[in-house]
N, C-alpha and C positions, 0 to 999 in steps of 0.2 A: 325520418322520412315523412313527407307530407302527402296529402291526398293526391295532388297532381303527379308527384313522382310515382306513387303506388299505382294509380290508374294508368299512367303512361307506360309503366313497365308491363302491366298486364296487357295493355293494348299491343305493345311490341311483341311480347312472347306469344300471344295468341293470334297475332297478325290480324287484328280486328280493324275495321275501317274508321272507327271513331271512339271518342271517350265514352259516349253513351253505352256502347256495346261492352266496353271494359267495365264500366260501373255495373251494368246488368249482370255480367259474369261473376263479378265480385259479390254482389248482393245475393245472387242465386246460390253461391257456395256458402256464404257466411250465415245466411238466415237459417237454413236447415241444420247447419253445424251448431248454431246457437240453440236450436230447438232440441238437439240431441244431448247436449251436455248440461249439467246443472248450472243454474244462474251464476253462482259464485265462481265457478270454473270459467265460464264464458267471460265474465268481467275481468278476471285475472289474466286470461289469455289475451283478450282484446286491448288491455290497458296500454300496450306499446304501439298500437296501430293508430293511424290518424283518426280523429274524432268522427269524421263522416263515415269511415269504414267500420270503426268500433261499434257504432250504433246498430249495424246490421246483425251483430251477434248478441247485442244486449237490449237496447231500447226497442227495436222492432219485433222482438220475440216476446210473445205473451205466455207461452207455455214451454219452459225449459225442462230438460230431463226426460224427454220422450224416448221411448224405446223403439228404435227401428234399425234395420240393417243397412249395409252398403247399397244394396239394390234399391231399397226405398229412398235412400239419400239421393242416389243418382236420378231417380224418377222425380223427386222434388226439385232438384236443381234444374232438370230439363224443363219441367213445367214453368218454373219461375223465369228461366232464361229464354224459353221459347225455342229450344234447339232439340235435336235428336239426343237420346240417352248417351250414345257413344261420344258425341261432342261435349255433352254436359260432364261426363266422367273425366275427360281430358282437361276441360276448363277448370274443374274443381281441383285436379291434381296440380295444375300450374299455379292456381291461386294459393293453394296450401304450400307449395314450394317457395313462393315469394314470401309468404308469411313466415316460413322457417328462417328466412334470412333477416326478417324484420323484428322478430320477438326474441326475448331472452331464451337461451337453450333450455333452461329449467321449465319455463312456461310451455314451450313446445313439447317437452317430454310429458308434462302434466296432461296436455291435450291428448297425446297418444295413449296415455294411461287410461283415459276415459272411454276409449274406443277399442273394443275387443279385436285382436288381430289373429284370431284362431282360423283354422281352415274351414269352419262351417259357414253358414249363411250370414253370420255376423261379421264376416271378414272385412274389417276396415283397413287391412294392410294395403289394399288397392289404392286408397286415398293417398298413401305416402310413397307410392312407387317411384315418383320422380325424385323425391328427397332421398330415398334409399339408393337410387342409382347414381347419386353424387350431385344432384341438383339439375336445374333446367338445361344448362349448356352441355353437361356431360350426358344426360339422358337423351337429349336431342341428337347429339353426335352418335351415340350408340344405336339409335333407331335409323338414322339416315346415312351414317358413315361420314358425316361432315357437318356438324351442327354449327351454330353461331360461334363466332370467335369473340373472345373478350377483347375490348378495346380500352384505350386509356380514357376515352370519354364516357364509357359506361358507368352509370352510378354504382357506387359500392355501398352495400348495406352491411351494417354492423350487427352482429349478434351481441346483445348487451349482457 
């Protein structure tokens, strides 16, 4: 998957008006995610992503391994993206769901292992709610009763 495919898919899933907004949503999600996890884990996870996107988790981050919870993550995403926290949380979930389809399953599991999913304030399970609901199409259908339908022209992403 290349940069244009990734950002185009984010633009489509989030129904954003342009590529700039899709890039902003992606950057807003990956930068604080890269800040939260150790540098070597960020590099391993991002290795399968397009170079321009990988940079948001690695090269753009000066201080990896920071300790903050889901709520702080959403606040950081909202500030970077310039949207309300509820929109930021949804955008982050959609970006992470697309990454789930773009990176090897073992790398995705390693990412989850870096983020506590307990019921307390550290609860990062929220970030993976679309993934856990079966992916973007399934989660959208569950919320609306009739989500997007897969078409033959839709790009297919491989879990490596």
